[in-house]
VEXFITOR-707284 format. One record per residue (C-alpha): z, y, x. Coordinates in steps of 0.02 Angstrom, whole numbers, padded with zeros to 5 digits, always signed. Each point is the difference from the previous one (the first is absolute). Layout:
BEGIN
ZYX...
// end
This chain:
BEGIN
+00000+00000+00000+00044+00117+00142-00165-00030+00088-00097+00034-00160+00094+00163-00022-00036+00051+00179-00184-00041-00021-00006+00099-00162+00077+00151+00087-00128-00009+00140-00139-00020-00126+00058+00157-00089+00000+00094+00165-00179-00054+00034-00060+00039-00176+00073+00175-00005-00059+00036+00177-00171+00079+00012-00108-00148+00051-00145+00118+00030+00073+00034+00171-00098+00076+00143-00001-00088+00169-00013+00001+00188-00153+00002+00111-00011-00109+00157-00127+00014+00138-00015-00076+00173-00174+00015+00071-00030+00170+00079+00184+00048-00013+00119+00004+00149+00122-00145-00004+00151+00115-00009-00078+00087-00151-00034-00157-00103+00105-00021-00159+00135-00133-00008+00097-00035-00161+00168-00091+00017+00035-00040-00182+00187-00043+00014+00050+00110+00146+00161+00062-00083+00051-00151-00103+00003-00190+00015-00025-00079-00171+00018-00188-00027-00112-00100-00118+00045-00176-00052-00123-00141-00035-00165+00094+00000-00075+00168+00046-00158+00091-00055-00085+00148+00084-00129+00092-00106-00104+00148+00057-00171+00079-00016-00116+00040+00144-00152+00113+00011-00111-00011+00154-00084+00150+00079-00090-00097+00135-00035-00188+00001-00058-00012+00180+00163-00012+00097+00119-00145+00031+00186+00027-00020+00171-00044-00071+00035+00050-00180+00176-00070-00016+00120-00075+00129+00136-00094-00094+00165-00031+00088+00149-00090-00075+00174-00008+00074+00013-00180-00063-00165-00056+00077-00039-00012+00185-00188+00026-00010-00079+00157-00076-00146-00016-00121-00148+00118+00011-00138+00052-00121-00156+00044+00101-00169+00072-00047-00161-00044+00094-00180+00054-00027-00113-00154+00016-00164+00097-00010-00143-00034-00119+00097+00081-00141+00149-00119+00009+00186+00031+00037+00144-00120+00032+00185+00018-00036+00113-00121+00093+00185-00036-00024+00068-00066+00164+00162-00065+00068-00003+00125+00140-00061-00077+00163+00006-00177-00068-00117-00049-00142-00107+00061-00144+00077-00025-00172-00131+00073-00118-00174+00069+00026-00096+00090-00138-00179+00062+00019-00067+00137-00114-00168+00081-00021+00014+00182+00051-00073+00050-00167+00170-00051-00068+00083+00120+00123-00090+00159-00048+00054+00156+00090+00144+00094-00084+00016-00133-00137+00177-00068-00023+00020-00189+00018+00160-00094-00051+00086-00113+00127+00141-00124-00032+00097-00092+00135+00126-00129-00065+00132-00100+00095+00076-00145-00098+00141-00086+00094+00034-00123-00142-00180-00064-00008-00025+00027+00188-00160+00098-00032-00080+00164+00056-00143+00075-00099-00116+00149+00025-00101+00075-00143-00131+00136+00024-00074+00056-00165-00051-00163-00083-00008-00101+00162+00153-00105+00042+00056-00112+00143+00157-00105+00023+00084-00090+00144+00150-00114+00027+00142+00079+00099+00171-00063+00053+00120+00147-00015+00157-00001+00107+00105+00070-00143-00011+00019-00188+00049+00183+00017-00119+00135+00057+00048+00157+00097-00170+00086+00015-00047+00134+00127-00187+00029-00034-00098+00125+00105-00168+00073-00052-00117+00071+00131+00051+00015+00183+00126-00139+00042+00084-00084+00150-00135-00134+00011-00159+00106+00001-00067+00177+00013-00155-00047-00101+00001+00079-00174-00147+00001-00122-00040+00153-00105+00083-00023-00169+00112+00085-00128+00154-00081-00079+00077+00034-00169+00114-00075-00135+00099-00113+00117+00121-00114-00094+00119-00126+00083+00094-00106-00126+00056-00161-00081+00082-00034-00169+00166+00071+00059-00045+00151+00104-00143+00123+00015-00055+00146+00109-00147+00110-00045-00079+00130+00115-00117+00127-00081-00018+00101+00162-00003+00164-00095+00088+00096+00138-00104+00142+00071+00084+00025+00169+00128-00072+00118+00024-00177+00067+00121-00071-00131-00063-00122-00132+00094-00011-00165+00003-00140-00128-00008+00013-00190+00181+00056-00006-00038+00145+00119+00108-00084+00132-00036+00010+00186-00068-00171+00047-00144+00004+00124-00073+00103+00142-00179+00046+00042-00057+00058+00171-00150+00119+00005-00019+00005-00189-00156+00055-00093+00059+00022-00179-00137-00026-00129+00092+00107-00128-00079+00150+00086-00170-00071-00052+00061+00015-00181+00025+00188+00024-00122+00055+00135-00185-00022-00038-00099-00087+00136-00174+00070+00036-00119-00148+00009-00167+00088+00015-00087+00169+00011-00185+00036+00014-00134+00127-00047-00144-00028-00121-00156+00109-00006-00005-00002-00191+00093-00056-00156+00077-00174+00006+00073-00100-00143+00161-00095+00037+00049-00164-00083+00140-00126+00029-00064-00178-00011+00108-00154-00038-00063-00078+00162+00130+00109+00087-00125+00131+00054-00051+00180-00031-00183+00040-00025-00072+00171+00045-00167+00019-00087-00121+00135+00055-00180+00019-00054-00065-00063+00166+00132-00122+00060+00147-00112-00041+00164-00009+00095+00129-00138-00027+00178+00024+00062+00101-00161+00009+00183+00027-00041+00041-00164+00089-00060+00040+00175-00030+00188-00027-00180-00006+00058-00141+00110-00065-00174-00075-00011-00159+00094-00046-00145-00090-00084-00171+00051-00064-00060-00024-00178-00140-00121-00040-00084+00133-00107+00009+00186-00041+00146+00075-00096-00077+00033-00173+00102+00148-00067-00086+00169+00028+00162+00098-00021+00171-00067+00045+00103+00157+00024+00172-00074-00035-00019-00168+00087+00063-00101-00148+00018-00184+00047+00101-00142-00078+00021-00188+00037-00072-00119-00131-00002-00186-00034-00105-00115+00108+00023+00087+00168-00093+00156-00053+00034+00187+00002-00060+00121-00134-00058+00176+00048-00029+00127-00137-00044+00183-00027+00070+00070-00161-00099+00164+00008-00172-00082+00001-00119+00057-00136-00072-00117-00130-00148-00034+00115+00094-00021+00165+00081-00155+00076+00184-00014-00045+00062-00174+00050-00036-00129+00135+00088-00152+00072+00019-00049+00182+00004-00188+00029+00113-00018+00151-00066-00173+00049-00178+00063+00020+00033+00187+00027-00133+00033-00132+00006+00133-00136-00051-00048-00176-00133+00101-00095+00083+00154-00072+00043+00026-00182-00076+00165-00061+00087+00126-00112+00162+00093+00039+00112+00112-00104-00084+00155+00070+00150+00107+00047+00111+00011+00152+00178-00062-00026+00096+00034+00161+00160-00096+00032-00018-00115-00150+00096-00162+00013-00082-00170-00009+00034-00186-00006-00103-00159+00010+00028-00149-00115-00077-00144+00097+00028-00119-00147-00139+00080-00103-00087+00099+00139+00046+00168-00079+00041+00167+00080+00117+00118-00092+00021+00187+00032+00113+00134-00071+00007+00188+00011-00069+00111+00136-00051+00181+00027-00166+00090+00005-00083+00162-00054+00171+00080-00037+00045-00140-00120+00136-00133+00003-00043-00165-00084+00099-00139-00085-00138-00121-00049+00004-00184+00042-00163-00081+00054-00048-00180+00035-00147-00042+00113-00082-00171-00009-00171-00067+00043-00062+00070-00166+00053+00179+00043+00137+00126-00036+00101-00012-00161+00126+00129-00063+00157-00085-00065+00101+00063-00148+00188-00030+00004+00135+00021-00131+00181+00048+00027+00076+00133+00113-00149+00065+00097+00027+00091+00167-00057+00181+00012-00156+00043+00103+00038-00014+00186-00058-00051+00173+00095-00073+00150+00073-00137-00110+00054-00172+00064-00005-00169-00079+00038-00179+00042-00014-00168-00084+00151-00092-00070-00026-00177+00068-00034-00137-00125-00057+00117-00138-00140+00114-00058+00118+00148+00009-00005+00145+00122+00125+00133+00051-00068+00178+00000+00100+00136+00087-00003+00186+00029-00137+00121+00046-00045+00184-00017-00075+00079-00156+00042+00080-00166-00007-00041-00185-00163+00095-00031-00097-00068+00149-00055+00178+00044+00036+00032+00183-00003+00189-00025+00160-00014-00107+00103-00061+00147+00067-00169+00048+00155-00107-00015+00063-00136+00118+00037-00157-00102+00126-00134+00047-00015-00111-00155-00031-00187-00016-00113-00085-00128-00033-00183-00033-00184-00030-00037-00045-00160-00094-00183-00030+00045-00017-00150-00115+00061+00086-00159-00051+00178+00049+00176+00069-00025+00100+00124+00104+00189+00019-00003+00101+00135+00088+00142-00070+00108+00081+00169+00035+00006+00135+00132+00073+00004+00174+00117+00146+00032-00089+00055+00159+00115+00104+00112-00107+00023+00155-00145+00119+00030-00152-00037-00107-00106-00145+00061-00155-00096-00048-00017-00188+00019-00129-00115+00076-00102-00104-00123+00093-00164+00024+00170-00050-00067+00084-00158+00066+00096-00093-00136+00130-00128+00057+00109+00006-00155+00069+00134-00117+00128+00052+00131-00123+00002+00145-00158+00101-00030-00072+00091+00150-00113+00152+00014-00061+00111+00142+00018+00187-00025-00048+00156+00097-00005+00190-00027-00188+00026-00016+00019+00189+00013+00067-00005+00179-00137-00010+00135+00120-00079+00124+00059-00129-00124+00096-00164-00001+00000-00159-00103+00162-00074-00065+00034-00171-00076+00101+00006-00162+00092-00142-00087+00017+00013-00190+00123-00089-00115-00079-00006-00173+00159-00065-00081+00100+00153+00053-00150+00118+00018+00059+00049+00174-00081+00010+00170+00041+00010+00184-00099+00039+00157-00016-00150+00117-00073-00008+00174-00033+00152+00105-00150+00113-00030-00178-00015+00065-00073+00165+00062-00182+00042-00033-00110+00151-00033-00058+00030-00179-00129+00139-00015-00117-00067-00133+00011-00073-00175-00093-00153+00066+00148-00047+00113+00031-00183-00040+00162-00098+00015+00023-00182-00047+00155-00108-00019-00020-00190+00011+00119-00146+00013-00028-00153+00110+00099-00141-00083-00029-00122+00142+00077+00113+00133+00114+00089-00125-00058+00171+00059-00056+00161-00080-00167+00061+00065-00050+00184-00009-00168+00075+00042-00036+00186+00018-00177+00070+00001-00012+00182+00047-00172+00080-00014-00069+00130+00120-00123+00142-00023-00131-00100+00094+00000-00130-00140+00090-00131+00104+00177-00061-00023+00150-00061+00098+00073-00163-00066+00174-00061+00045+00090-00161-00050+00189-00025-00004+00118-00143-00045+00182-00009-00056+00107-00155-00027+00057-00046-00175+00130+00035-00065-00015+00181+00056+00162+00088+00047+00057+00177-00031+00078+00100+00141+00172-00029-00076-00030-00188-00002-00064+00005+00179+00161+00083+00055+00107-00133-00080+00050+00059-00174-00082-00151-00079+00119-00115+00092+00147+00096-00071-00070-00014-00176-00029-00186+00018+00175-00019+00072+00082+00069-00157-00108-00106-00115+00064-00154+00088+00180+00056-00024-00033+00024-00186-00064-00178-00017+00147-00072+00093+00122+00104-00102-00068-00073-00162+00019-00178+00067+00165+00002+00090+00102+00126-00097+00165+00047+00078-00038-00070+00173-00161+00099+00011+00087+00156-00064+00129-00014+00139-00138-00022+00128-00092+00151-00070+00156+00107-00001+00034-00049+00179-00178+00047+00048+00008+00161-00099+00163+00056+00079-00070-00029+00174-00157+00097-00044+00100+00140-00075+00108+00014+00154-00150-00004+00116-00099+00130-00095+00138+00123-00045-00062+00178+00025+00087+00103+00130+00005+00180-00062-00023+00130+00135+00114+00147+00014-00077+00173+00008+00024+00008+00189-00077-00174+00022-00151+00052-00103-00024+00156+00106+00015-00102+00159-00129-00123-00064-00119+00139-00051+00012+00069+00175-00063-00166+00068-00168+00005-00089-00082+00169+00034-00164-00002+00093+00076+00088+00149+00103-00156+00038-00155-00086+00069-00015-00015+00189-00108+00136+00075-00162-00065+00075-00101+00094+00131-00179+00027-00058-00136-00079+00104-00114+00130+00077-00142-00104+00070-00134-00098-00094+00078+00034-00168-00035+00074-00172+00133+00048-00128-00031+00025-00186+00179+00011-00065+00060+00180-00002-00119+00119+00088-00156-00088+00064+00001-00019+00189-00116-00082+00127+00022-00030+00188-00132-00059+00123+00022-00127+00142+00079+00133+00112+00125+00057-00131-00091+00162-00040+00004+00066-00178-00173-00018-00080+00051+00033-00181-00118+00148-00007-00150-00118+00015+00034-00071-00173-00063+00101-00148+00068-00044-00171-00157-00101-00035+00026-00103+00160+00184-00025-00045-00051-00060-00173-00129-00125+00060+00116-00067+00135+00138-00022-00131-00119-00101-00111-00054-00109+00146+00182-00029+00048+00044-00042-00181-00139-00131-00006+00041-00079+00168+00114-00127-00083-00143-00043-00119-00117-00038+00146-00103+00159-00022-00092+00108-00127-00182+00003-00055-00107+00156+00017-00014+00012-00189+00188-00006-00024+00029+00127+00137-00125+00119-00078+00073-00019-00175+00174+00043+00063-00047+00148+00110-00145+00070-00102+00024-00061-00179-00140+00030-00125-00136+00018+00132-00138-00129+00018-00013-00111+00152-00159+00080+00065+00072+00176+00004+00159-00049+00094-00076-00123+00123-00037+00132+00131+00165+00092-00031+00096-00163+00022-00089-00039+00163+00033+00174+00071+00184-00007-00049+00026-00172+00079-00083+00057+00162+00114+00153+00004+00151-00115-00024-00058-00115+00140-00017+00152+00114+00175+00063-00048+00082-00166+00047-00107-00028+00156+00142+00062+00111+00123-00127-00073+00004-00173+00079+00012-00157-00106-00085+00056-00161-00179-00011-00065-00091+00026-00164-00123-00144-00019-00123-00061-00132+00002-00189-00018-00057-00119-00138-00042+00146-00114+00172+00081+00018+00072+00148+00097+00157-00053+00093+00135+00073+00111+00016-00110+00154+00161+00024+00098+00079-00066+00159+00183-00010+00048-00003+00160+00104-00043+00105-00154+00133+00055-00125-00021+00063-00178+00149+00019-00115-00097-00051-00156-00069-00157+00080+00173-00044+00068+00077+00023-00173-00137-00105-00079+00032-00140+00124+00189+00003-00031-00025-00004-00189-00106-00157+00015+00144-00092+00085+00149-00078-00086+00142+00125-00022+00140+00004+00129+00126+00126+00064-00085+00043+00165-00169+00033-00081+00087+00100-00135+00070+00120+00130-00172+00019+00080-00079+00036-00169+00126+00135-00041-00018+00082+00170-00188+00011-00025+00006+00057-00181+00131+00134+00034-00099+00093+00132-00039+00126-00137-00069+00018-00174-00112-00145-00049-00183+00041+00035+00040+00184-00007-00178+00058+00037-00092-00116-00120-00043+00012-00185+00062-00125-00129-00164-00091-00026+00005-00060+00181+00185-00043+00007-00018-00109-00157-00124-00113+00088+00121-00034+00140+00153-00018-00111-00085-00122-00117-00025-00120+00145+00175+00029+00068+00080-00030-00168-00063-00178-00010+00073-00039+00170+00166+00082-00042+00016-00103-00159-00051-00160+00087+00093+00012+00166+00140+00126-00020+00064-00003-00179+00060-00182+00015+00091+00046+00161+00087+00152-00077+00044-00098-00157+00081-00137+00103+00094+00127+00106+00066+00089-00156+00051-00168-00073+00101-00029+00159+00081+00172-00023-00083+00076+00153+00023+00189+00013-00137+00037+00127-00155+00024-00108+00033+00157-00101-00111+00108+00110-00144-00124-00005+00006-00022-00188+00010+00187-00027-00147+00027+00119-00113-00125-00086+00054+00057-00173-00061+00173+00050-00166-00074+00058-00019-00104-00160+00100+00099-00129-00068-00096-00151+00020-00176+00068+00130-00086-00109+00043-00137+00124+00047+00121+00140+00096+00122-00109+00094-00144-00078+00059-00055+00172+00043+00178+00049+00101+00026-00159+00086-00166+00024+00049+00051+00176+00065+00169-00060+00100-00081-00140+00073-00131+00117+00077+00141+00101+00054+00102-00152-00115+00146+00042-00027+00029-00185-00047+00184+00010-00148-00038+00113-00036-00152-00110-00017+00107-00157-00103+00134+00087-00121-00130+00067-00016-00084-00169-00031+00165-00090-00132+00054+00127-00090-00166-00022-00005+00015-00190-00062+00179+00010-00138-00047+00121-00048-00151-00104-00017+00108-00157-00104+00130+00092-00114-00133+00075-00028-00119-00146+00034+00119-00146+00125-00119-00078+00186-00027+00028+00056-00143+00112+00049-00146-00112+00063-00121+00133+00177-00029+00060+00045+00044+00180+00188+00001-00026
// end
């Protein structure tokens, strides 16, 4: 009875723990031995398991070429370790062997490498049965078993993943959802820590240790750029179930494999049959085909064609379009009946709310009953799996459809029944952030997990943000960090896809240029996506209290006593120490900018932008007078784009001479760049070069520029020494004193992403540990980004933690005033 109760308790722990844990990444080849990860699962505890023991985990391989140890199993009751080893056999085959280390092979399983697709999670089970004297290894659906004479019927496991005492060879793999258990005892490791070397179990207890950790939870917050390339003209983008993205242009086809992240270009077997294809509309269909359509075609022009991917041949085009442009309409393909559906759009100063279906017979306008959405464009929709129902969300428009009467941003959900032609309103989201539009695609997991991709289309230096909706509560939260991109045209195209095999979100951005070409970028993010608060650990706290609630309901008075004991400890540990007036004054005196160490300015081979602009040649002579304001501006832009690998001539011209055509500014741009090269000719270690179609600043170590130094520090993970260097550089004087706002915004937009990615987690962790050394940094970056909610929230939290409530209130009031003046609506969020 006791063992059943213990098992039930452990089962409850596992059930209420978030089994959608993150993981750890291991790599050996190409990594120094001392940098290779090594996970000691039971470093801080020594559990005993009687009779049998199971070890479950999931692996995802990044590279199948390299031999190495996955798991090295030691047991205090057994003399010989047991090792699980991976080996690439070649010819598309891999072998996993379970060995009695240095003695004999116990189990050998061969798998086709198609079963070990890159970034796809594969379940493993290793079972030790002392009663039956058996060891088994199961990989997916493949199982092997071996006889084994155990020395004892009790196990005291000490498993090691990655680098171990027996070998330095480690294959490239990721590990998640590790469970070590029998019917009486269980440990689960979700690996949802984001920093440090301590590994916690499902009870948030310190159990294991990891050396050189690479926490995968960061890949559930930070987007990973997979691809970026230029196209000379419009390209349609489609996600195909074969785990690939297709980029369809009129003259070529590109296929990007999400398994091995390779891009392959192929020619068509015949000519693309659509005369006009301004919006690049493309959708995957049944039978390994893609459908390309042009909604604005006239009744006598081609409107629909299919690309057969096996033959790379386009079908003869269907003639007869709707005959009007409908920018930013949303669309969906029903492969079951080979239909394309569209809704809404904008054109000729009109918003639309018509539904159309396109089949091989032509376009058909659909009439729906129920609660119809108002005319709009920029809407999103996604299919509810297993049904003929769609979710329709948001957009911009108005009730009349007349663009001249103004526009409203909508955040409402509708359920569209395509089979019965009925529409039902699900309600409105109380949107509290700045106004946003959404990409065409919604990802529906369940009613509590619906995902959309939003961005402020009115900001040229824009960003995309993933949003998670809960339709039961009609709430939302931002998850993942943002993706920066430039949005100058209504044709800017963003797509959100979901790869169920890899469990990743995929985002594509397509930004068009004046030349007619476009820059396409592809990003991925692990599912489930985390918010910044979850990344910094608040989710563990939430889960922790849920577990206590379950135990309280089961064990009554005993659990209450345990809870009270826990609560009293927490209360004692977190009691607020109120500062006296003198203490507060003493603390305030510690944070002024003048407390920073004074640094002597370099006066050779250097350029300073912060404060008053200054330049020194190789001999330390002042050459500031050689830089006109135009030369300062162009050098600032080049410096700002250094971290982005350079800037095109078109971009440079648009920034410096907006509104002027490329032909008229070509000569002016060339003269200005030559003047800049002449001005810096006396400075060693810096050149302005043109390479691969981009202007770039090329620097060597003997050249110093405060902006470039700051940019480099911001791209590194936050730490105290770099923080001091940043503040010394930023406090030389007023920020970009001699430059207008349109230029400073370009630089700050890039910096902001690095601050949020590399420095905000560091400051949040420091504040959580009650550090008092970051007030100046938070104040400085709040002044640089006065409307960023994440930074001001940390700054306010730091002020409140030290009872500086007067400064707290002033800062909060200034933020709300600035927000109202900028967005013409009061701030509706909560920063308190």
